[in-house]
C-alpha positions as CSV (number, residue, x, y, z in Angstrom):
1,X,-13.7,-28.0,-17.5
2,X,-10.3,-26.5,-17.0
3,X,-9.1,-23.4,-18.8
4,X,-5.7,-21.8,-19.2
5,X,-6.0,-18.0,-19.0
6,X,-8.7,-17.1,-21.6
7,X,-7.5,-19.8,-23.9
8,X,-9.2,-22.7,-25.6
9,X,-10.8,-25.4,-23.6
10,X,-8.3,-28.1,-22.6
11,X,-8.7,-31.5,-21.0
12,X,-10.9,-32.4,-18.1
13,X,-9.6,-32.9,-14.6
14,X,-7.4,-35.9,-14.3
15,X,-8.8,-39.0,-12.7
16,X,-7.4,-39.7,-9.2
17,X,-5.5,-43.0,-9.3
18,X,-6.2,-45.7,-6.8
19,X,-4.3,-45.2,-3.6
20,X,-4.0,-41.5,-4.0
21,X,-5.2,-39.3,-1.2
22,X,-6.0,-35.7,-0.6
23,X,-5.4,-34.1,2.8
24,X,-8.2,-31.6,2.2
25,X,-6.0,-28.7,3.2
26,X,-3.2,-28.1,0.8
27,X,-4.7,-30.3,-1.9
28,X,-1.2,-31.1,-3.0
29,X,0.2,-33.6,-0.5
30,X,0.1,-36.7,-2.7
31,X,-0.1,-35.1,-6.1
32,X,2.4,-35.8,-8.8
33,X,5.5,-33.6,-8.8
34,X,7.6,-32.1,-11.6
35,X,10.3,-34.3,-13.0
36,X,12.6,-31.4,-11.9
37,X,12.2,-27.9,-10.5
38,X,14.6,-25.8,-12.4
39,X,15.2,-22.2,-13.3
40,X,15.8,-20.7,-16.6
41,X,19.5,-20.5,-15.8
42,X,19.7,-24.3,-15.7
43,X,18.7,-24.6,-19.4
44,X,21.2,-24.2,-22.3
45,X,20.2,-21.3,-24.4
46,X,22.0,-22.6,-27.4
47,X,19.4,-25.4,-27.7
48,X,15.9,-25.0,-29.0
49,X,14.6,-28.0,-27.1
50,X,14.6,-29.6,-23.6
51,X,14.0,-33.2,-22.8
52,X,11.7,-34.6,-20.1
53,X,11.3,-38.1,-18.7
54,X,7.6,-38.5,-17.8
55,X,7.3,-39.3,-14.1
56,X,4.4,-39.3,-11.7
57,X,5.8,-38.5,-8.2
58,X,4.7,-36.1,-5.5
59,X,4.7,-32.3,-6.4
60,X,7.2,-29.9,-4.9
61,X,5.4,-26.8,-6.2
62,X,4.5,-24.4,-3.4
63,X,0.8,-25.2,-2.6
64,X,0.0,-21.6,-1.7
65,X,1.0,-20.4,-5.2
66,X,-0.9,-23.0,-7.2
67,X,-4.6,-24.1,-7.3
68,X,-4.9,-27.6,-5.9
69,X,-7.1,-28.9,-8.8
70,X,-5.6,-27.3,-11.9
71,X,-2.0,-26.2,-11.0
72,X,-3.0,-22.8,-12.2
73,X,-1.1,-20.0,-10.5
74,X,-3.0,-18.1,-7.8
75,X,-2.5,-15.2,-5.4
76,X,-2.7,-15.4,-1.6
77,X,-1.8,-13.6,1.6
78,X,0.3,-14.3,4.6
79,X,-1.3,-15.7,7.8
80,X,1.1,-15.2,10.6
81,X,3.9,-12.9,11.8
82,X,6.4,-15.8,11.4
83,X,5.3,-16.2,7.8
84,X,5.9,-12.5,7.2
85,X,9.3,-12.4,8.9
86,X,10.5,-15.4,7.0
87,X,9.3,-14.1,3.6
88,X,11.9,-14.3,0.9
89,X,12.0,-13.0,-2.7
90,X,13.4,-16.4,-3.8
91,X,10.2,-18.1,-2.4
92,X,7.7,-15.5,-3.6
93,X,5.1,-15.9,-6.3
94,X,6.4,-14.5,-9.6
95,X,3.0,-14.9,-11.2
96,X,1.5,-12.4,-8.8
97,X,3.8,-9.6,-9.8
98,X,1.8,-6.8,-11.3
99,X,2.6,-6.4,-15.0
100,X,1.6,-2.7,-15.3
101,X,3.4,0.2,-13.6
102,X,1.4,3.1,-12.1
103,X,0.3,5.3,-15.0
104,X,0.5,9.1,-15.1
105,X,-2.8,10.9,-14.3
106,X,-4.1,14.5,-14.0
107,X,-4.4,15.7,-11.4
108,X,-1.7,13.7,-9.6
109,X,-2.8,12.1,-6.3
110,X,-0.9,14.5,-4.2
111,X,-2.7,17.4,-5.9
112,X,-6.2,15.9,-5.5
113,X,-8.0,18.0,-2.8
114,X,-10.8,15.5,-2.1
115,X,-9.9,11.9,-2.8
116,X,-11.9,8.7,-3.1
117,X,-10.6,5.4,-1.8
118,X,-12.3,2.1,-2.4
119,X,-11.7,-0.7,0.1
120,X,-12.7,-4.0,-1.6
121,X,-13.9,-6.5,1.0
122,X,-15.8,-9.4,-0.5
123,X,-16.6,-12.7,1.1
124,X,-13.2,-13.2,2.6
125,X,-11.3,-12.2,-0.5
126,X,-9.1,-14.2,-3.0
127,X,-12.1,-15.5,-4.9
128,X,-12.3,-15.7,-8.7
129,X,-9.7,-12.9,-8.7
130,X,-7.0,-15.2,-7.2
131,X,-6.5,-16.9,-10.5
132,X,-3.6,-14.8,-11.9
133,X,-4.1,-16.0,-15.5
134,X,-7.9,-15.7,-15.3
135,X,-10.6,-18.3,-14.9
136,X,-13.8,-19.4,-16.5
137,X,-16.8,-17.9,-14.6
138,X,-20.2,-16.9,-15.8
139,X,-21.0,-13.7,-13.9
140,X,-18.0,-12.4,-11.9
141,X,-17.6,-9.2,-9.8
142,X,-15.3,-6.6,-11.4
143,X,-14.7,-2.9,-10.8
144,X,-14.4,-0.5,-13.8
145,X,-15.3,3.0,-12.6
146,X,-11.6,3.8,-12.0
147,X,-11.7,7.4,-13.2
148,X,-13.7,8.3,-10.1
149,X,-11.3,6.8,-7.5
150,X,-7.7,7.6,-6.4
151,X,-6.7,4.6,-4.1
152,X,-7.8,1.0,-4.2
153,X,-7.4,-1.1,-1.1
154,X,-7.7,-4.9,-1.2
155,X,-8.9,-6.0,2.2
156,X,-9.1,-9.5,3.8
157,X,-8.6,-10.8,7.3
158,X,-5.2,-12.4,6.5
159,X,-2.5,-10.7,8.6
160,X,-0.8,-9.6,5.3
161,X,-3.1,-9.1,2.4
162,X,-1.2,-9.0,-0.9
163,X,-3.4,-7.5,-3.6
164,X,-4.0,-10.0,-6.5
165,X,-1.9,-8.8,-9.5
166,X,-5.0,-8.7,-11.7
167,X,-6.4,-5.8,-9.5
168,X,-3.1,-4.0,-9.3
169,X,-2.6,-4.1,-13.1
170,X,-6.2,-2.9,-13.8
171,X,-5.9,0.0,-11.3
172,X,-2.4,1.0,-12.5
173,X,-3.6,1.4,-16.1
174,X,-5.9,4.2,-14.7
175,X,-3.4,5.9,-12.5
176,X,-5.0,4.5,-9.3
177,X,-2.7,3.6,-6.4
178,X,-3.1,0.1,-4.9
179,X,-2.5,-0.7,-1.2
180,X,-2.6,-4.0,0.6
181,X,-3.7,-4.6,4.2
182,X,-1.7,-5.4,7.4
183,X,-4.2,-6.4,10.1
184,X,-4.0,-7.8,13.6
185,X,-7.1,-8.8,15.6
186,X,-8.2,-10.3,18.8
187,X,-5.9,-12.0,21.3
188,X,-3.7,-13.4,18.6
189,X,-3.3,-9.9,17.3
190,X,-2.4,-8.5,20.7
191,X,0.3,-11.2,21.0
192,X,1.7,-10.4,17.5
193,X,1.8,-6.7,18.3
194,X,3.6,-7.3,21.6
195,X,6.1,-9.3,19.7
196,X,6.9,-7.0,16.8
197,X,6.4,-3.7,18.6
198,X,8.6,-4.5,21.5
199,X,11.6,-2.6,20.3
200,X,13.1,-0.8,17.3
201,X,14.8,-3.9,15.8
202,X,11.5,-5.8,15.8
203,X,9.2,-3.2,14.3
204,X,11.8,-2.3,11.7
205,X,12.1,-6.0,10.7
206,X,8.3,-6.1,10.1
207,X,8.3,-2.8,8.2
208,X,11.2,-3.9,6.0
209,X,9.3,-7.0,5.0
210,X,6.2,-5.1,4.1
211,X,8.3,-2.7,2.0
212,X,10.0,-5.7,0.3
213,X,6.7,-7.4,-0.4
214,X,5.1,-4.2,-1.9
215,X,8.2,-3.5,-4.0
216,X,8.4,-7.1,-5.3
217,X,4.7,-7.5,-6.2
218,X,4.4,-4.0,-7.7
219,X,1.7,-2.4,-5.5
220,X,1.9,0.9,-3.8
221,X,1.5,0.8,0.0
222,X,-0.5,-0.4,3.0
223,X,-3.5,0.1,5.2
224,X,-2.4,-0.6,8.7
225,X,-5.4,-1.9,10.7
226,X,-4.6,-2.7,14.4
227,X,-7.9,-4.0,15.9
228,X,-6.7,-5.2,19.3
229,X,-5.5,-3.5,22.4
230,X,-1.9,-2.5,22.7
231,X,0.4,-2.7,25.7
232,X,2.3,0.3,27.0
233,X,5.5,-0.5,25.0
234,X,3.7,-1.5,21.9
235,X,1.5,1.6,21.7
236,X,4.6,3.9,22.3
237,X,6.4,2.2,19.4
238,X,3.4,2.2,17.0
239,X,4.0,5.7,15.6
240,X,7.7,5.0,15.3
241,X,6.8,1.9,13.3
242,X,4.4,3.9,11.1
243,X,6.9,6.6,10.4
244,X,9.7,4.2,9.6
245,X,7.4,2.2,7.3
246,X,6.1,5.3,5.6
247,X,9.6,6.7,5.0
248,X,10.9,3.4,3.7
249,X,7.9,3.0,1.3
250,X,8.4,6.5,0.0
251,X,12.0,5.8,-0.7
252,X,11.4,2.4,-2.4
253,X,8.0,2.9,-4.1
254,X,7.2,6.1,-6.0
255,X,3.8,7.5,-5.2
256,X,3.3,5.1,-2.3
257,X,0.8,5.6,0.5
258,X,0.6,4.3,4.1
259,X,-2.8,4.8,5.8
260,X,-3.9,4.1,9.4
261,X,-7.4,2.8,10.3
262,X,-9.3,4.5,13.2
263,X,-9.1,1.8,15.9
264,X,-6.6,2.2,18.8
265,X,-6.1,5.3,21.0
266,X,-2.8,6.7,22.2
267,X,-3.5,4.9,25.5
268,X,-3.5,1.5,23.7
269,X,-7.2,1.1,24.2
270,X,-9.2,-0.4,21.3
271,X,-12.0,2.2,20.9
272,X,-13.1,3.4,17.5
273,X,-13.5,7.2,17.4
274,X,-15.3,7.7,14.1
275,X,-13.1,10.8,13.7
276,X,-9.6,12.1,13.9
277,X,-9.0,13.7,17.3
278,X,-6.3,14.3,19.9
279,X,-6.6,10.6,21.1
280,X,-5.5,9.2,17.8
281,X,-3.7,12.0,16.1
282,X,-0.3,10.6,16.9
283,X,-0.9,7.8,14.4
284,X,-2.1,10.2,11.7
285,X,1.0,12.4,12.2
286,X,3.2,9.4,11.5
287,X,1.8,8.3,8.1
288,X,0.1,9.5,4.9
289,X,-3.5,9.3,5.9
290,X,-6.3,8.3,8.3
291,X,-9.2,6.1,7.5
292,X,-12.1,6.7,10.0
293,X,-14.5,4.2,11.3
294,X,-18.1,4.3,9.8
295,X,-20.3,5.4,12.7
296,X,-19.7,9.1,12.4
297,X,-22.1,11.9,12.4
298,X,-21.9,15.4,10.8
299,X,-20.9,16.7,14.2
300,X,-17.8,14.5,14.1
301,X,-16.8,16.2,10.8
302,X,-17.5,19.7,12.1
303,X,-15.5,18.9,15.2
304,X,-12.4,17.9,13.2
305,X,-12.4,21.2,11.4
306,X,-12.6,23.1,14.6
307,X,-10.2,21.0,16.7
308,X,-7.0,22.0,14.7
309,X,-6.0,18.3,14.5
310,X,-6.2,18.5,10.7
311,X,-3.8,21.4,10.1
312,X,-4.4,21.6,6.4
313,X,-4.5,17.9,5.7
314,X,-8.2,17.5,5.0
315,X,-7.4,15.4,1.9
316,X,-5.5,12.9,4.0
317,X,-8.6,12.2,6.2
318,X,-10.7,9.4,4.5
319,X,-14.2,9.3,6.1
320,X,-15.3,5.7,6.1
321,X,-18.6,4.8,4.4
322,X,-19.9,1.2,4.8
323,X,-21.9,0.4,1.7
324,X,-23.7,-2.4,3.5
325,X,-24.9,0.2,6.0
326,X,-24.1,-1.8,9.0
327,X,-24.6,-0.1,12.4
328,X,-25.7,3.4,13.1
329,X,-24.3,5.0,9.9
330,X,-25.3,7.8,7.5
331,X,-26.5,6.4,4.2
332,X,-25.3,3.0,2.9
333,X,-26.6,0.8,0.1
334,X,-28.5,2.9,-2.5
335,X,-28.3,5.9,-0.1
336,X,-24.5,5.9,0.0
337,X,-24.8,9.3,-1.8
338,X,-26.2,10.8,1.4
339,X,-23.0,10.1,3.2
340,X,-20.8,11.5,0.4
341,X,-22.8,14.6,0.2
342,X,-22.0,15.4,3.9
343,X,-18.4,14.4,3.5
344,X,-17.8,16.6,0.5
345,X,-19.5,19.5,2.1
346,X,-16.8,19.5,4.7
347,X,-14.0,19.0,2.1
348,X,-12.8,15.6,3.3
349,X,-11.7,12.6,1.3
350,X,-13.8,9.4,1.6
351,X,-13.2,5.7,1.9
352,X,-16.0,3.6,0.4
353,X,-15.9,0.2,2.1
354,X,-17.3,-2.9,0.4
355,X,-18.9,-1.5,-2.8
356,X,-19.2,-5.2,-3.9
357,X,-22.5,-4.9,-2.1
358,X,-24.0,-4.3,-5.5
359,X,-22.9,-7.9,-6.4
360,X,-23.3,-9.7,-3.1
361,X,-26.8,-8.4,-2.3
362,X,-28.4,-9.3,-5.6
363,X,-29.2,-12.9,-6.4
364,X,-29.4,-12.3,-10.1
365,X,-25.7,-11.9,-11.0
366,X,-26.5,-11.4,-14.6
367,X,-27.8,-7.9,-13.6
368,X,-24.4,-7.0,-12.2
369,X,-23.4,-4.3,-14.7
370,X,-26.8,-2.6,-14.4
371,X,-26.6,-2.6,-10.6
372,X,-23.0,-1.4,-10.5
373,X,-23.6,1.4,-13.0
374,X,-26.7,2.6,-11.1
375,X,-24.8,2.6,-7.8
376,X,-21.9,4.7,-9.1
377,X,-24.3,7.0,-11.0
378,X,-25.9,7.9,-7.7
379,X,-22.5,8.9,-6.3
380,X,-21.4,10.7,-9.4
381,X,-22.2,14.2,-8.2
382,X,-19.7,13.8,-5.3
383,X,-16.9,12.1,-7.2
384,X,-14.2,13.7,-9.2
385,X,-12.7,12.6,-12.5
386,X,-9.0,12.1,-12.9
387,X,-7.7,11.8,-16.4
388,X,-5.1,9.4,-18.0
389,X,-2.1,11.5,-18.8
390,X,0.4,9.2,-20.4
391,X,1.7,10.1,-23.9
392,X,0.5,8.4,-27.1
393,X,-0.4,5.9,-28.1
394,X,-3.8,6.1,-26.5
395,X,-5.8,2.9,-27.1
396,X,-8.9,1.3,-25.7
397,X,-11.3,-1.4,-26.8
398,X,-13.4,-0.9,-23.6
399,X,-12.8,-4.5,-22.3
400,X,-13.9,-4.6,-18.6
401,X,-11.9,-7.8,-17.9
402,X,-14.6,-10.3,-18.3
403,X,-17.2,-11.4,-20.8
404,X,-19.3,-14.2,-22.4
405,X,-16.7,-14.7,-25.1
406,X,-13.2,-13.5,-25.9
407,X,-12.9,-11.4,-29.1
408,X,-9.9,-10.5,-31.2
409,X,-10.5,-8.1,-34.1
410,X,-14.3,-8.7,-34.0
411,X,-14.0,-12.5,-34.1
412,X,-14.4,-15.1,-31.3
413,X,-11.0,-16.1,-30.0
414,X,-12.7,-18.3,-27.5
415,X,-16.4,-19.0,-26.9
416,X,-16.8,-19.3,-23.2
417,X,-17.3,-17.0,-20.2
418,X,-14.0,-15.7,-18.8
419,X,-12.7,-13.3,-16.1
420,X,-9.2,-11.7,-16.0
421,X,-9.0,-8.1,-14.7
422,X,-5.5,-7.8,-16.2
423,X,-7.2,-7.8,-19.6
424,X,-9.2,-4.7,-18.6
425,X,-8.4,-1.7,-20.8
426,X,-8.8,2.1,-20.2
427,X,-12.4,2.6,-19.2
428,X,-14.7,5.2,-20.6
429,X,-17.2,7.4,-18.9
430,X,-20.5,5.5,-18.0
431,X,-23.6,7.6,-17.6
432,X,-27.3,8.1,-18.3
433,X,-28.4,11.6,-19.5
434,X,-31.9,12.8,-19.9
435,X,-32.5,15.1,-23.0
436,X,-35.3,17.5,-23.6
437,X,-38.5,16.1,-25.1
438,X,-38.2,12.7,-23.3
439,X,-35.0,11.9,-25.1
440,X,-32.1,10.2,-23.4
441,X,-28.5,9.0,-23.9
442,X,-26.7,6.1,-22.1
443,X,-23.3,4.6,-22.3
444,X,-22.6,1.1,-21.0
445,X,-20.4,-2.0,-21.4
446,X,-22.1,-4.6,-23.5
447,X,-20.8,-8.2,-23.9
448,X,-23.0,-9.2,-26.8
449,X,-20.4,-8.1,-29.3
450,X,-16.9,-6.7,-29.1
451,X,-13.8,-5.9,-31.2
452,X,-11.2,-7.0,-28.7
453,X,-11.7,-8.5,-25.2
454,X,-15.0,-9.1,-23.6
455,X,-17.3,-6.2,-24.3
456,X,-17.7,-3.1,-26.4
457,X,-19.0,0.4,-25.5
458,X,-22.7,0.7,-26.3
459,X,-24.1,4.2,-26.8
460,X,-27.8,4.1,-27.0
461,X,-30.8,6.4,-26.6
462,X,-33.6,8.3,-28.2
463,X,-33.2,11.5,-30.2
464,X,-36.5,13.3,-29.8
465,X,-38.1,15.0,-32.8
466,X,-37.5,18.4,-31.3
467,X,-33.7,17.8,-31.1
468,X,-32.4,19.0,-34.4
469,X,-28.7,19.6,-33.5
470,X,-25.9,17.1,-33.2
471,X,-26.0,14.9,-30.1
472,X,-22.6,14.7,-28.4
473,X,-21.6,11.6,-26.4
474,X,-18.5,12.0,-24.4
475,X,-16.4,8.8,-24.1
476,X,-13.1,9.8,-22.5
477,X,-11.8,12.6,-20.4
478,X,-8.0,12.8,-20.8
479,X,-4.9,14.9,-20.5
480,X,-2.7,13.5,-23.2
481,X,-0.1,15.6,-24.9
482,X,-0.3,15.4,-28.7
483,X,2.4,15.5,-31.4
484,X,1.9,17.6,-34.5
485,X,0.3,14.9,-36.6
486,X,-2.0,12.1,-35.3
487,X,-3.8,9.1,-36.9
488,X,-7.0,8.0,-35.2
489,X,-8.6,4.6,-35.7
490,X,-12.3,4.5,-35.0
491,X,-14.1,1.1,-35.1
492,X,-17.8,1.1,-34.6
493,X,-21.2,-0.3,-35.6
494,X,-24.0,2.4,-35.9
495,X,-27.7,1.5,-36.2
496,X,-29.7,2.6,-39.2
497,X,-31.0,6.1,-39.3
498,X,-28.0,7.9,-37.8
499,X,-24.6,9.2,-38.9
500,X,-21.7,9.0,-36.6
501,X,-18.4,11.0,-36.4
502,X,-15.6,11.2,-34.0
503,X,-15.1,14.4,-32.0
504,X,-12.0,15.5,-30.2
505,X,-11.6,18.4,-27.8
506,X,-8.2,19.9,-27.2
507,X,-6.5,22.7,-25.2
508,X,-3.7,25.0,-26.3
509,X,-0.5,24.1,-24.3
510,X,0.5,27.8,-24.4
511,X,-2.4,28.8,-22.2
512,X,-2.0,28.4,-18.5
513,X,-5.4,27.8,-16.9
514,X,-6.7,25.7,-14.1
515,X,-9.0,22.8,-14.8
516,X,-12.2,24.7,-13.9
517,X,-11.7,27.5,-16.5
518,X,-9.8,25.7,-19.3
519,X,-11.0,26.5,-22.8
520,X,-11.7,23.5,-25.0
521,X,-11.5,23.6,-28.8
522,X,-13.6,21.1,-30.7
523,X,-11.9,19.5,-33.7
524,X,-13.2,16.8,-36.1
525,X,-10.4,14.8,-37.7
526,X,-10.4,14.4,-41.4
527,X,-11.7,11.1,-42.6
528,X,-9.2,9.4,-44.9
529,X,-10.3,7.4,-48.0
530,X,-9.1,3.9,-48.6
531,X,-6.5,5.0,-51.1
532,X,-4.8,7.4,-48.8
533,X,-1.1,6.7,-48.0
534,X,-1.7,6.5,-44.3
535,X,-4.6,4.2,-44.6
536,X,-2.6,1.9,-46.8
537,X,0.3,1.9,-44.3
538,X,-2.1,1.3,-41.4
539,X,-3.8,-1.6,-43.3
540,X,-0.4,-3.1,-44.1
541,X,0.7,-2.9,-40.5
542,X,-2.6,-4.4,-39.1
543,X,-3.0,-7.1,-41.8
544,X,-6.5,-8.2,-43.0
545,X,-9.0,-7.0,-40.4
546,X,-12.1,-8.7,-41.8
547,X,-14.4,-6.3,-40.0
548,X,-17.6,-8.4,-40.4
549,X,-20.1,-5.6,-39.9
550,X,-17.7,-3.2,-38.1
551,X,-16.8,0.1,-39.7
552,X,-13.1,0.7,-39.5
553,X,-12.4,4.4,-40.1
554,X,-9.0,6.1,-40.2
555,X,-8.8,9.8,-39.5
556,X,-6.0,12.3,-39.6
557,X,-5.5,15.5,-37.6
558,X,-2.6,18.0,-37.7
559,X,-2.2,20.2,-34.6
560,X,0.3,22.4,-32.9
561,X,1.1,22.4,-29.2
562,X,-2.1,20.8,-28.1
563,X,-3.3,18.5,-25.3
564,X,-6.2,16.0,-25.9
565,X,-8.8,16.5,-23.2
566,X,-11.9,14.7,-24.5
567,X,-12.8,12.0,-27.0
568,X,-16.4,11.7,-28.0
569,X,-18.9,10.7,-30.7
570,X,-21.2,13.1,-32.5
571,X,-24.5,11.4,-33.5
572,X,-26.8,13.0,-36.1
573,X,-30.2,11.8,-37.2
574,X,-30.7,11.2,-40.9
575,X,-34.0,12.1,-42.5
576,X,-37.0,14.0,-41.2
577,X,-37.4,15.1,-37.6
578,X,-39.0,12.3,-35.6
579,X,-38.4,10.4,-32.4
580,X,-35.4,8.3,-33.4
581,X,-34.2,5.4,-31.2
582,X,-30.5,4.7,-31.9
583,X,-27.5,2.7,-30.9
584,X,-23.8,2.9,-31.7
585,X,-21.5,0.1,-30.7
586,X,-17.9,1.4,-30.3
587,X,-15.3,-1.3,-30.6
588,X,-12.0,0.5,-30.4
589,X,-10.5,3.9,-30.4
590,X,-6.8,4.4,-31.1
591,X,-4.9,7.8,-31.2
592,X,-1.5,7.3,-32.7
593,X,1.6,9.4,-33.5
594,X,2.0,9.3,-37.2
595,X,5.8,9.6,-36.8
596,X,5.8,6.4,-34.7
597,X,3.8,4.0,-36.9
598,X,5.9,0.9,-36.9
599,X,5.9,-2.7,-35.9
600,X,8.1,-3.5,-32.9
601,X,11.4,-5.0,-34.1
602,X,12.1,-6.8,-30.9
603,X,12.5,-10.6,-30.9
604,X,11.1,-12.8,-28.2
605,X,14.3,-14.1,-26.5
606,X,15.4,-16.3,-23.6
607,X,12.5,-18.7,-23.7
608,X,12.7,-21.4,-21.1
609,X,10.4,-24.1,-19.7
610,X,10.5,-25.3,-16.1
611,X,8.4,-26.5,-13.2
612,X,7.1,-29.4,-15.3
613,X,4.4,-31.6,-13.9
614,X,3.1,-34.7,-15.6
615,X,-0.4,-36.0,-14.8
616,X,-2.5,-38.9,-15.7
617,X,-6.1,-38.1,-16.4
618,X,-9.3,-38.5,-18.5
619,X,-8.9,-36.8,-21.9
620,X,-10.5,-36.3,-25.3
621,X,-7.8,-37.4,-27.8
622,X,-9.1,-40.2,-30.1
623,X,-5.9,-42.1,-29.5
624,X,-7.0,-45.0,-27.2
625,X,-9.1,-45.7,-24.1
626,X,-6.0,-45.6,-21.9
627,X,-5.4,-42.7,-19.4
628,X,-4.3,-39.5,-21.1
629,X,-1.1,-37.6,-20.4
630,X,-1.4,-34.0,-19.3
631,X,1.4,-31.5,-19.3
632,X,1.8,-28.6,-16.8
633,X,4.7,-26.3,-17.2
634,X,5.9,-22.7,-16.7
635,X,7.0,-20.8,-19.7
636,X,9.2,-17.6,-19.4
637,X,10.7,-15.3,-22.0
638,X,12.2,-11.8,-22.4
639,X,10.4,-9.0,-24.2
640,X,9.8,-5.3,-23.5
641,X,6.3,-4.6,-22.1
642,X,6.2,-1.1,-23.5
643,X,5.2,-2.1,-27.0
644,X,3.1,-5.1,-26.3
645,X,-0.7,-5.4,-25.6
646,X,-0.5,-9.1,-24.6
647,X,1.0,-12.3,-25.8
648,X,-0.8,-15.2,-27.5
649,X,0.6,-18.5,-26.4
650,X,0.2,-21.5,-28.8
651,X,1.3,-25.1,-28.9
652,X,1.6,-27.8,-31.5
653,X,2.5,-31.4,-31.7
654,X,5.6,-32.0,-33.8
655,X,5.9,-35.8,-33.3
656,X,4.1,-38.5,-31.5
657,X,4.5,-42.2,-30.9
658,X,3.4,-42.9,-34.5
659,X,5.9,-41.2,-36.8
660,X,3.5,-41.6,-39.7
661,X,1.2,-38.9,-38.3
662,X,2.3,-35.4,-39.6
663,X,2.8,-32.5,-37.2
664,X,-0.2,-30.6,-36.0
665,X,-1.3,-27.0,-36.5
666,X,-0.7,-24.3,-33.9
667,X,-3.5,-24.2,-31.2
668,X,-4.1,-21.2,-29.0
669,X,-3.6,-21.9,-25.3
670,X,-4.4,-18.5,-24.0
671,X,-3.3,-14.9,-23.5
672,X,-0.4,-13.8,-21.3
673,X,-0.2,-10.3,-19.9
674,X,3.4,-10.6,-18.7
675,X,6.5,-12.5,-19.7
676,X,5.3,-15.6,-17.8
677,X,2.7,-18.2,-18.5
678,X,1.6,-21.4,-16.8
679,X,0.5,-24.1,-19.2
680,X,-2.1,-26.2,-17.3
681,X,-3.6,-29.6,-18.1
682,X,-2.5,-29.6,-21.7
683,X,-3.5,-33.0,-23.1
684,X,-0.7,-34.5,-25.2
685,X,-0.1,-37.9,-26.8
686,X,1.6,-40.7,-24.8
687,X,5.5,-40.8,-25.0
688,X,7.7,-40.7,-26.9
689,X,6.7,-37.3,-28.3
690,X,7.9,-33.8,-29.3
691,X,5.8,-30.7,-28.9
692,X,6.5,-27.0,-29.4
693,X,5.4,-23.9,-27.4
694,X,5.2,-20.6,-29.2
695,X,4.8,-17.1,-27.9
696,X,3.4,-14.5,-30.3
697,X,3.6,-10.8,-29.2
698,X,0.6,-8.7,-30.0
699,X,1.6,-5.1,-30.6
700,X,0.0,-2.4,-28.4
701,X,-1.3,-0.8,-31.6
702,X,-2.7,-4.1,-32.9
703,X,0.0,-4.3,-35.6
704,X,1.0,-7.8,-36.7
705,X,4.4,-9.0,-35.4
706,X,6.1,-11.2,-38.0
707,X,6.5,-14.9,-37.1
708,X,10.3,-14.5,-37.4
709,X,10.1,-12.5,-34.2
710,X,8.0,-15.0,-32.2
711,X,9.5,-17.1,-29.5
712,X,9.7,-20.9,-29.8
713,X,10.9,-23.8,-27.6
714,X,10.2,-27.4,-27.8
715,X,9.9,-30.3,-25.4
716,X,10.8,-33.8,-26.2
717,X,9.6,-36.4,-23.7
718,X,10.0,-40.1,-23.2
719,X,8.6,-42.8,-20.8
720,X,10.4,-43.6,-17.6
721,X,11.9,-47.0,-18.2
722,X,12.4,-47.5,-14.4
723,X,8.7,-47.5,-13.7
């Protein structure tokens, strides 16, 4: 079945009509096309409706931007130098623009002495993650240990790999820089390099396009991977190309990074060195960092320190680690920690290549979370936590960007497996800790129940009889400045036999101390009763929550000049000392500024509908046995992203061919995480008809936005009398 974002199930694939063909490549050659391809500027804003004549003619939508079967928007790369040099913003894919800017973090990337880069290389790339609005998949691959990494590289063997927006948005929420890949290989790569590195005008043209692409799509830089020999002129111009690209990226994209992969020597020879040395230093000197090949030994690392090629830039040298363990390498697979131990001993950064091994190498994909958590736990001693540092509100419901169902306020919004990394929220700390007396504590994402999104945070373990004090479970490590008065919403489900309270740790802003010696003060916010003025206001703003087994607790804390550093849960056994197994499912934690408790007053404006495609197909409406009519269209609107968590996109039938049938109720199509949404394969009644599309903003704090502020636009449609 087809899905639209994480929305309700819609119609099945349309039936291919007799005489239609598929060329097997683009998948769009003989598909129906929109009745018109127009922009928002073409539509009168003084009208609440547009009119469409239903036609079935060949599509003019760009095949590389839309899935051949569903017309859902997808992300993709560029294959050739010509495609790169002719790239235009006007022909780019607006759906693949990252919706989330790079968040603040502590420490900033430039101040991180030993960084961690993850290079995501999985089965050729652009898999389930290419669906910009998400897709339905049972057990997808996702990454959610963001607090441990500094840079995320999306790697494929396309010449220009543009990171899918879902990855960029998820990484940016956690302050992680995202870089694409520019790669040339083999004989074709040699020819391409000879062409674009022949002179200053040529290499600047390529660099300018890479900068424009990064700026347009909202990611933060490039890994430059030249894996072919270079001629005399080309190799001489390569450092000039790198320096120009790096300078231009820094000018246009704040916090950007350009890295060079260990491949070519200053002679132009293709010979991986597994280290930074005098033969490849010219490339390192021209950009932000150097990503070594994987077949290094400890002697390589020692030699770099002694050879003066580093000159104080140890953090800019990323020692490559292939998780698959291919070739003569240190560690790999479940011994990747051995490689990191040596790298950190010499104070270098690391580049972890293809950690998707935890997914690809295991046939049972249902065990993915377990395998991934185990892998990153093995590395944890050699990884460093960076902390979200954006001001309030701080909110997370722990969604990892996929799940067996989609929840909203503890209820099913849809009941099918889904995957959309843009939906991922700020991730907690995942760990397994042994306690004295054979006790233990573990935190993990659990899809069996959730408050919002696809999973909740499950704290589980065993309090041994000998443990009589409170058990503290750390959830977040932060660096968030606090106002004088905060309201905390804590939504959870504890098991029997324990009591649970929220625990915050703060620092005094007046004290100037480094991270290693900072003094934390533990505070427990005051639990407010239901009649408290703040609780009444919060309930009024949120509406009826219907917690259905969840405990919704409001807490208040008054502070002065403090920064929030940790958020945790205190777990206390009730009753006599005995071995006590326990679990506490945490659904959501919100930390809000009391002075800023209000519903956004902004209206959804400028709604328009364009790129309409009509399809015939097999459907489910009990209207008749004739082929059904399916609508595909792009919906765009204006609304500030700063106050919104996501949008819920609905539709309803206002009028059909039988005027005696009353209008239908609103039906959820899906969630949008930007001001753009593609309606796909929506089954509607045969013409003439009138339907309405509705956009409901969901406040970042979960507060209800009045219907008067929602966006609405209708489509009337009629049959083509010429056919």
